[in-house]
C-alpha positions as a LaTeX table, in Angstrom:
\begin{tabular}{lrrr}
\hline
Residue & $x$ (\AA) & $y$ (\AA) & $z$ (\AA) \\
\hline
Met1 & 56.62 & $-84.43$ & 27.91 \\
Gly2 & 57.50 & $-86.93$ & 25.16 \\
Thr3 & 61.01 & $-87.35$ & 23.77 \\
Ala4 & 60.08 & $-85.65$ & 20.50 \\
Glu5 & 58.98 & $-82.56$ & 22.43 \\
His6 & 62.14 & $-82.25$ & 24.52 \\
Ile7 & 64.01 & $-79.01$ & 23.84 \\
Leu8 & 67.40 & $-80.74$ & 23.49 \\
Val9 & 66.18 & $-83.48$ & 21.12 \\
Pro10 & 66.27 & $-82.49$ & 17.45 \\
Lys11 & 63.26 & $-83.32$ & 15.28 \\
His12 & 63.20 & $-86.99$ & 14.23 \\
Ser13 & 61.01 & $-88.32$ & 11.41 \\
Ile14 & 60.84 & $-91.44$ & 9.27 \\
Ala15 & 62.21 & $-90.59$ & 5.82 \\
Thr16 & 59.99 & $-91.25$ & 2.81 \\
Glu17 & 60.97 & $-93.84$ & 0.21 \\
Gln18 & 61.50 & $-91.01$ & $-2.29$ \\
Glu19 & 63.76 & $-89.13$ & 0.14 \\
Val20 & 65.83 & $-92.27$ & 0.80 \\
Ala21 & 66.16 & $-93.01$ & $-2.94$ \\
Gly22 & 67.40 & $-89.46$ & $-3.58$ \\
Leu23 & 69.86 & $-89.66$ & $-0.71$ \\
Leu24 & 71.30 & $-92.98$ & $-1.88$ \\
Glu25 & 71.55 & $-91.74$ & $-5.48$ \\
Lys26 & 73.29 & $-88.54$ & $-4.37$ \\
Phe27 & 75.98 & $-90.36$ & $-2.40$ \\
Gly28 & 76.15 & $-93.59$ & $-4.42$ \\
Lys29 & 76.15 & $-95.76$ & $-1.32$ \\
Pro30 & 73.81 & $-98.53$ & $-0.15$ \\
Val31 & 71.42 & $-97.82$ & 2.72 \\
Gln32 & 73.53 & $-100.11$ & 4.94 \\
Ala33 & 76.35 & $-97.52$ & 4.73 \\
Leu34 & 74.33 & $-95.02$ & 6.77 \\
Pro35 & 75.23 & $-94.53$ & 10.42 \\
Leu36 & 73.05 & $-96.61$ & 12.74 \\
Ile37 & 70.53 & $-95.68$ & 15.41 \\
Ala38 & 69.23 & $-98.29$ & 17.84 \\
Thr39 & 65.67 & $-99.58$ & 17.82 \\
Asp40 & 65.55 & $-98.93$ & 21.57 \\
Asp41 & 66.55 & $-95.26$ & 21.26 \\
Pro42 & 63.78 & $-93.24$ & 22.99 \\
Ala43 & 63.14 & $-91.04$ & 19.92 \\
Ile44 & 62.88 & $-94.13$ & 17.69 \\
Lys45 & 60.48 & $-95.85$ & 20.10 \\
Glu46 & 58.25 & $-92.78$ & 20.18 \\
Leu47 & 58.16 & $-92.62$ & 16.36 \\
Gly48 & 57.25 & $-96.28$ & 16.12 \\
Ala49 & 60.11 & $-96.80$ & 13.68 \\
Arg50 & 61.22 & $-100.34$ & 12.92 \\
Glu51 & 64.48 & $-101.95$ & 11.96 \\
Gly52 & 65.36 & $-100.98$ & 8.38 \\
Asp53 & 63.61 & $-97.59$ & 8.49 \\
Val54 & 65.71 & $-94.52$ & 7.67 \\
Ile55 & 65.38 & $-91.67$ & 10.13 \\
Arg56 & 65.82 & $-88.02$ & 9.22 \\
Ile57 & 67.15 & $-85.92$ & 12.09 \\
Asp58 & 66.91 & $-82.15$ & 11.61 \\
Arg59 & 69.53 & $-80.56$ & 13.81 \\
Asn60 & 71.45 & $-77.31$ & 13.96 \\
Ser61 & 74.80 & $-77.45$ & 12.22 \\
Pro62 & 77.59 & $-76.01$ & 14.37 \\
Thr63 & 79.44 & $-74.87$ & 11.24 \\
Thr64 & 76.64 & $-73.27$ & 9.20 \\
Gly65 & 74.23 & $-72.33$ & 11.97 \\
Lys66 & 71.40 & $-73.71$ & 9.82 \\
Val67 & 69.17 & $-76.71$ & 10.35 \\
Glu68 & 70.66 & $-79.61$ & 8.39 \\
Pro69 & 69.22 & $-83.11$ & 7.86 \\
Tyr70 & 71.18 & $-86.10$ & 9.11 \\
Tyr71 & 70.14 & $-89.66$ & 8.30 \\
Arg72 & 70.41 & $-92.84$ & 10.34 \\
Leu73 & 69.39 & $-96.44$ & 9.65 \\
Val74 & 67.34 & $-98.05$ & 12.42 \\
Ser75 & 69.05 & $-101.24$ & 13.55 \\
Glu76 & 68.78 & $-103.78$ & 16.35 \\
Leu77 & 72.16 & $-103.06$ & 17.96 \\
Asp78 & 73.88 & $-105.58$ & 20.21 \\
Asp79 & 75.01 & $-104.35$ & 23.61 \\
\hline
\end{tabular}
C-alpha cells in the first residue's frame, strides 16, 4: 500500500499555479511564508513533487469537523 493510500495520511496533491496565486493574494504573503514540508517526506516522494512546489493537504479540521485544505512549500530541509 502506497503512502497516499494509507488511512492515516490525508490526501496530498500538488497545488495548481492558479490555486497558489489565489492563496497568496488572499493572505498577502509570499510563497516562502508557507510552512515547509521536506522533499524526503514519504507523501512528497510518492507525488514526485520537487523543491518549490506547493502541496495541498486535505485533512479533517478538529474544530469544524470538515475537510480543510492546508498548504506547505516543498523544501530541501537540513537535518
